[in-house]
C-alpha positions as CSV (number, residue, x, y, z in Angstrom):
1,M,146.9,98.0,52.8
2,I,146.0,100.1,55.9
3,N,144.8,103.4,54.3
4,K,144.6,106.8,56.0
5,F,141.1,106.3,57.2
6,A,142.0,103.0,58.9
7,R,145.2,104.4,60.4
8,D,143.4,107.4,61.7
9,L,140.6,105.3,63.1
10,I,143.0,103.0,65.0
11,E,145.2,105.8,66.2
12,N,142.2,107.8,67.5
13,W,140.1,105.0,69.0
14,H,142.7,102.3,69.9
15,L,139.9,99.8,70.6
16,G,139.6,96.8,68.4
17,F,137.6,93.6,68.8
18,V,139.8,90.7,68.0
19,A,138.2,87.5,66.7
20,T,140.1,84.2,67.0
21,A,139.2,80.5,67.0
22,D,140.5,77.6,69.0
23,A,141.7,74.3,67.5
24,E,138.1,73.0,67.3
25,G,136.9,76.2,65.6
26,N,135.1,77.7,68.7
27,P,135.1,81.5,68.4
28,N,136.5,84.0,70.8
29,V,136.0,87.8,70.5
30,S,138.0,90.0,72.9
31,P,138.2,93.8,73.1
32,K,141.8,95.2,73.1
33,G,142.2,98.8,73.9
34,T,145.9,99.4,73.1
35,F,146.1,99.0,69.3
36,V,148.8,100.9,67.3
37,T,149.7,100.9,63.6
38,H,153.3,100.4,62.8
39,D,153.2,100.6,59.0
40,D,150.7,100.0,56.1
41,T,150.7,96.2,56.8
42,T,151.3,95.9,60.5
43,I,149.2,96.6,63.7
44,S,149.6,95.3,67.2
45,F,148.2,95.4,70.7
46,A,149.8,95.1,74.2
47,E,149.0,91.7,75.7
48,M,147.3,91.9,79.1
49,R,144.8,89.3,80.3
50,S,144.5,87.7,76.9
51,L,145.0,84.0,77.7
52,D,142.2,82.7,75.4
53,T,143.4,85.0,72.5
54,L,147.0,83.8,72.9
55,A,146.0,80.1,73.1
56,N,144.0,80.5,70.0
57,I,146.6,82.3,67.9
58,A,149.1,79.6,68.9
59,V,147.0,77.0,67.0
60,R,145.2,79.3,64.5
61,P,147.1,82.6,63.9
62,Q,144.4,83.9,61.5
63,V,142.5,86.8,63.1
64,E,140.0,89.4,62.3
65,V,139.9,92.8,64.1
66,N,136.9,95.1,64.0
67,F,137.4,98.8,64.6
68,I,134.5,101.2,64.7
69,D,134.1,104.9,65.2
70,I,131.0,104.7,67.5
71,L,129.9,108.2,66.6
72,T,129.9,108.0,62.8
73,R,129.3,104.2,62.6
74,R,132.1,103.8,60.1
75,G,134.9,101.3,60.6
76,V,137.2,98.7,59.2
77,L,137.5,95.0,59.4
78,I,141.1,93.9,59.3
79,Q,142.2,90.4,58.6
80,G,145.6,89.0,59.2
81,E,148.0,86.6,60.8
82,A,148.9,87.2,64.5
83,S,152.0,86.3,66.4
84,Y,153.0,86.8,70.0
85,V,156.1,88.7,71.0
86,P,156.9,88.1,74.7
87,R,159.0,90.4,76.8
88,D,162.1,88.2,76.4
89,D,161.9,88.3,72.5
90,A,164.5,90.4,70.7
91,R,161.7,92.3,68.9
92,Y,160.1,93.5,72.2
93,P,162.4,96.6,72.7
94,S,161.6,98.0,69.3
95,L,157.8,97.6,69.8
96,R,157.8,98.9,73.4
97,P,158.0,102.7,72.8
98,A,154.8,102.9,70.8
99,Y,153.0,101.7,73.9
100,T,155.0,103.3,76.7
101,N,154.6,106.7,75.1
102,R,150.8,106.3,75.2
103,W,150.2,104.1,78.2
104,P,153.2,104.3,80.5
105,E,151.0,103.3,83.5
106,L,150.1,100.0,81.8
107,E,153.6,98.9,80.9
108,P,154.1,96.8,84.0
109,M,151.1,94.7,83.0
110,F,152.4,93.9,79.5
111,S,153.5,90.3,79.0
112,G,154.3,91.1,75.4
113,F,152.7,92.3,72.2
114,V,150.5,90.6,69.6
115,V,151.6,91.7,66.2
116,I,149.2,91.3,63.2
117,K,150.5,91.2,59.7
118,V,147.5,92.6,57.7
119,T,146.3,90.6,54.7
120,A,143.0,92.5,54.1
121,C,141.4,95.8,55.3
122,K,137.7,96.2,54.4
123,P,135.6,99.3,55.1
124,L,132.5,99.0,57.3
125,A,129.5,101.4,57.5
126,T,126.1,101.3,59.0
127,P,123.2,100.8,56.6
128,A,121.9,104.3,57.6
129,Y,124.3,105.7,55.0
130,D,122.4,103.8,52.3
131,M,119.3,105.8,53.4
132,G,121.2,109.2,53.0
133,V,122.1,109.9,56.6
134,T,125.3,111.9,56.9
135,S,128.2,111.2,59.2
136,E,127.5,114.6,60.9
137,E,123.9,113.6,61.7
138,L,125.1,110.3,63.1
139,R,127.8,111.9,65.1
140,A,125.4,114.4,66.7
141,K,122.9,111.6,67.4
142,W,125.4,109.2,69.0
143,M,127.2,112.0,71.0
144,Q,123.8,112.8,72.6
145,R,123.2,109.1,73.2
146,V,126.6,108.8,74.9
147,R,125.8,111.8,77.1
148,D,122.5,110.2,78.0
149,I,124.1,106.8,78.8
150,N,126.7,108.5,81.0
151,I,123.9,110.2,83.0
152,I,122.0,106.9,83.4
153,H,125.0,104.9,84.4
154,K,126.9,107.4,86.5
155,G,128.3,105.5,89.4
156,S,127.1,102.0,88.3
157,E,129.5,99.1,88.8
158,V,130.2,96.1,86.6
159,E,128.4,93.0,87.8
160,A,128.8,89.3,86.8
161,C,126.5,88.0,84.1
């Protein structure tokens, strides 16, 4: 189900936007920057500061995760069923190396892992491709935009909304 494009995207970018809903159906979207693929039907992320996400999957385990290559504007939408694996779970030790090899400095913050059994993986692409724009053109455009943004925001701090 997770094809080579999706696997490469997740492995290279690691950032997915997880959509969940609470018992009343109220949505929650949360960025998670520690995604890994385990096999063709399983992805997961390290749980850190995800209280709303955990509460939601406890009552509604169905999730969607959006992964985007911000330069080519191609991505995937993954649907699946999530479950939480806390540190004291027997499955935790087998999942841990995939994270500690990449993010050893974050490991003390992990309360566990959210494992998603994938039920669907759908490709996403910007409408610019429908107009004949190439991924090379988009990559060049957005790389320049990222450089411009970095210059503008150099030294800026996050402020409350």
